[in-house]
C-alpha positions in Angstrom: 87.0 105.8 108.6 88.3 106.8 105.0 87.8 109.6 103.4 89.0 110.5 100.1 90.5 113.6 99.0 91.7 116.2 101.4 89.4 119.1 99.8 86.5 116.6 100.4 87.8 116.2 104.5 87.9 120.0 104.6 84.3 119.9 104.7 83.9 116.8 106.5 83.4 118.0 109.9 82.9 114.9 111.5 87.4 114.2 110.5 89.6 115.4 114.0 92.8 113.7 112.2 93.8 112.8 108.9 96.2 110.0 107.9 98.2 110.9 104.3 100.3 108.4 102.8 100.5 109.0 99.1 103.4 108.6 97.5 106.5 110.2 99.2 106.4 113.0 96.9 103.3 114.2 97.3 103.2 114.1 101.7 103.8 118.1 101.8 101.9 119.6 99.8 99.0 117.3 101.2 99.9 117.8 104.5 100.0 121.7 104.2 96.4 121.2 103.2 95.3 119.3 106.1 96.8 121.0 108.3 95.1 124.5 106.2 91.9 122.3 106.6 92.7 123.0 110.7 92.8 118.8 110.6 95.5 117.1 113.0 98.1 114.9 109.7 99.3 111.0 110.5 101.5 110.7 107.2 103.6 108.2 106.4 107.1 107.8 107.2 109.5 109.1 105.0 107.9 112.5 106.0 109.1 114.1 103.1 112.0 113.9 100.1 113.9 117.5 100.8 114.8 119.4 104.2 112.7 122.3 103.0 109.3 120.1 102.6 109.4 119.1 106.1 110.0 122.9 107.6 106.8 123.8 105.5 104.6 121.2 107.1 106.1 121.6 110.4 105.2 125.6 110.1 101.8 125.1 108.3 101.0 122.5 110.9 102.4 124.7 113.9 100.8 127.8 112.2 97.0 125.8 112.5 97.6 124.7 116.1 98.1 120.6 115.2 99.6 118.4 115.7 102.0 116.3 113.3 103.3 112.4 113.8 104.9 110.3 111.3 104.0 106.6 111.3 107.2 105.5 113.0 106.0 102.3 114.7 108.6 100.3 116.0 109.2 102.8 119.0 105.3 101.4 120.1 106.4 98.0 120.6 107.0 97.0 123.9 110.1 95.2 123.9 111.9 98.5 121.8 110.3 100.4 124.8 111.8 98.2 127.2 114.9 98.3 125.8 115.3 102.2 125.4 114.9 102.3 129.7 117.6 99.8 129.8 119.6 101.9 127.9 119.0 105.5 129.2 118.8 104.3 133.0 122.5 102.7 131.9 122.2 98.9 132.8 124.8 98.6 130.0 127.2 100.8 131.1 128.5 103.3 128.3 126.7 102.8 125.3 129.2 101.6 122.5 127.5 100.2 119.7 124.1 99.7 118.3 123.3 96.9 114.9 119.6 97.6 113.6 118.8 95.2 110.5 115.5 94.9 108.4 116.4 91.9 106.3 113.5 90.3 104.7 112.4 88.2 101.3 109.8 90.1 99.1 109.1 91.0 95.8 109.7 94.6 94.0 106.7 96.5 94.3 105.6 98.6 91.2 104.2 101.4 90.1 105.4 105.2 92.0 108.1 102.7 94.1 110.2 102.4 91.0 110.5 106.1 90.0 113.6 107.4 91.9 111.3 110.9 91.5 108.5 109.8 93.7 110.6 107.7 95.9 113.6 109.5 96.4 114.9 106.2 98.0 113.6 102.4 97.6 114.8 99.8 100.2 116.6 103.1 102.9 112.7 104.9 102.1 110.5 101.9 102.9 112.7 100.6 105.7 115.9 102.4 106.5 114.2 104.9 108.1 113.0 103.1 109.9 116.3 102.1 111.7 118.2 105.4 111.5 115.1 106.7 113.6 114.9 103.5 115.4 118.8 104.0 116.5 118.2 107.8 117.6 114.9 106.2 119.4 117.1 104.5 121.6 120.0 106.2 122.0 118.6 109.5 122.8 121.1 110.9 120.4 121.2 113.0 117.2 123.3 111.5 114.0 126.9 113.0 113.2 128.0 111.5 110.0 126.9 109.0 107.9 128.6 106.6 105.9 126.6 104.5 103.3 126.8 101.6 100.9 123.9 100.6 97.8 123.5 98.4 95.1 122.1 101.3 93.3 124.3 101.7 89.9 123.4 105.4 88.5 120.6 104.8 85.6 120.7 101.6 85.1 119.7 100.8 88.4 118.7 104.1 90.8 117.1 102.9 93.7 118.9 100.9 95.5 117.8 97.4 97.5 121.1 96.5 99.4 121.9 99.9 102.0 124.3 99.3 104.3 125.9 102.4 106.9 127.3 102.7 109.8 126.4 106.3 112.1 128.5 108.2 114.3 126.6 108.9 116.8 129.0 110.8 119.4 130.8 110.3 122.7 132.4 107.7 120.9 129.5 105.6 120.1 128.9 104.1 116.6 125.7 102.7 114.9 125.1 100.7 112.0 121.7 99.5 110.0 121.8 96.8 107.0 118.3 97.0 105.7 117.5 94.8 102.0 114.6 92.9 100.7 116.9 89.8 98.9 117.9 88.0 101.7 115.8 84.1 101.2 114.3 84.8 104.8 113.9 87.2 107.0 116.3 88.5 109.4 115.4 91.2 111.8 115.9 92.7 115.0 119.0 94.7 117.1 122.0 94.2 119.5 123.0 96.7 121.6 127.0 97.2 123.0 127.9 98.4 126.3 130.2 99.1 128.4 129.5 96.2 130.9 126.9 93.9 129.3 125.0 93.7 125.8 121.3 93.5 124.3 
């Protein structure tokens, strides 16, 4: 049930979990407040705009004994879960490359979505963060290094609408991501290449 402010939630004994989904810059403040109100928290992605905020959120939830989740829904798709099983079982051999893409045709969002201080980044925060998480979810590996290019152009165009990246995963494995909202039609998906096959 939707309930208004965090202050309202604090007083509502029926609420056991709070979903936080305002502008990205507000996530930390509201998640910490919900934790202090002894409510489990589900937050929109990205968690926050700084590592310090993410750590403070985690510490607050841990101190309050509540759970903190982030809305990275691709992890729950049956096809992606099956792909993860296949990769982890070694059915493709040693993993070499994961290619991911989230290509859409969509209009530019208005309001805080166009404020760099409130959103942090544009297509990377809307789509790219899902791809990075998905790469980690599939491979089970942390990203060691990243090389990125975007179409952002400083003060004239501070927020990117296309982002392309290469990620080093270690053990001679790599990943790529392509995220854009400029395409004429959607082209979403992934390909995994291993020494014994691909998917």
